[in-house]
Residue, then its C-alpha position, 0 to 999 in steps of 0.5 A: x471638566x476638572x475642578x479648576x475649570x468649574x471654579x473659574x466658570x462659577x466665579x466668572x461674571x457673565x454680564x446680562x444682555x441689555x434689556x434682559x429681565x432678571x427672571x430670564x437670566x435666572x432661567x438661562x443660568x439654571x440651564x447652563x448649570x444643568x448642562x455642566x452637571x450632565x457633562x460632569x456625570x458623563x465624565x465620571x461614568x466613563x468619559x466623553x458624552x456617554x454615561x457608560x461604556x457598552x460591555x459586549x455580551x459574551x457569547x458561547x461559540x456555536x458548536x459544530x457537528x463532529x467530522x464523520x469518521x473516515x470510511x475504512x478502505x475495502x479489503x480487496x478480494x484475493x487475486x485469483x487465476x483463470x484457466x488454470x492448467x491442471x497438474x500434468x503428472x507426465x509433463x510437470x516437474x513435481x516436488x513433494x507429495x503427488x497426492x496433496x490437495x494443494x498444488x503450489x504452481x510456480x511460473x519461473x525464469x532461471x535468470x530472474x533474480x527474484x526467482x533465485x530469491x524465492x527458491x529457498x523460500x519454496x523449499x522451506x514451504x515444502x518442508x513446513x507442509x510435508x505431505x500437504x502440498x506439491x511444488x510444481x515448476x513451470x517455465x516463464x522465461x522473460x524475453x530480456x533475460x538471454x539465458x532464461x530460455x536456453x536454461x529452460x530448454x536445458x532443464x527439459x533435456x536434463x529431465x529427459x536424460x535423468x528424470x524428475x530428480x535430475x531436473x530438480x538437481x539442475x534447478x537447484x544448481x542454477x538458482x544456488x550457483x548462478x551459473x549457466x555452464x550447462x556441461x559443468x552442471x551436467x557433470x555435477x549432477x551425473x548427466x552426460x554432458x555430450x548427450x545434454x548438448x545434443x538434446x539442447x541443439x535439437x531445440x526439441x523442447x523450445x515449443x514446450x517452454x513457450x507453451x508454458x509461458x503462454x499458458x501462464x499469461x493466460x492464467x493471469x501471470x504477469x511476471x516472475x516468479x508468479x505462483x498459483x496456489x491451487x486447491x485441486x479438489x475445489x479448484x479455488x486458487x490464489x495468485x502470489x506474485x513476486x518473491x513474497x515472504x514465506x508467511x504470504x504463501x502459507x496464508x494462501x495455503x491455509x485459506x484454501x484448506x479452510 
């Protein structure tokens, strides 16, 4: 109620009901004045018929428990081979120290591009560990590489005709040149091409190549290049799969020498 409404109400003449006593009219008037004063007090206190607006009590956010730290993933155990075929100094092709405790046994495919990529890595590894390791080459020709098995057989014939040194010259020529022209390679490394072809045609080394393939699979090799780093004294080993960086091979060697 504003001041104008109050004035109008104050000045208005409300007729007393017929038969009403003056004292009764005075009581009614006092009740009316009380209602008006209460109404006005409510307006001043915040509007409407309430005396004051209720102010919500501020509450602090309920603290939540911190999230637990993520559990670190377990470090997988190094991959190891089983049923590792010991180094055979009569059949295996060895580069490096024959007295070394560590044998780096590579199961390889002459047509495999990853084997071609890792070949210089293995040569660098040998130089980096002079006298500490031997590099052993074994055959693992994949069936979808048509030149892999013929090249493996040819390399065994080269070994027969020219020995271990000739074998490694043949391997370097194939991996570095990417050619499967065996007579041309034979001429380059000092092997009689006709004698080489006769040996290849005989098929005498086919079974040996397939045997190494089967032995590699039985040891845990699943592709090429597949390398078993073996401590010949303790028989502990590590598998290094694929064309890994040099340091990965070195780590396996260092681990086995501890």
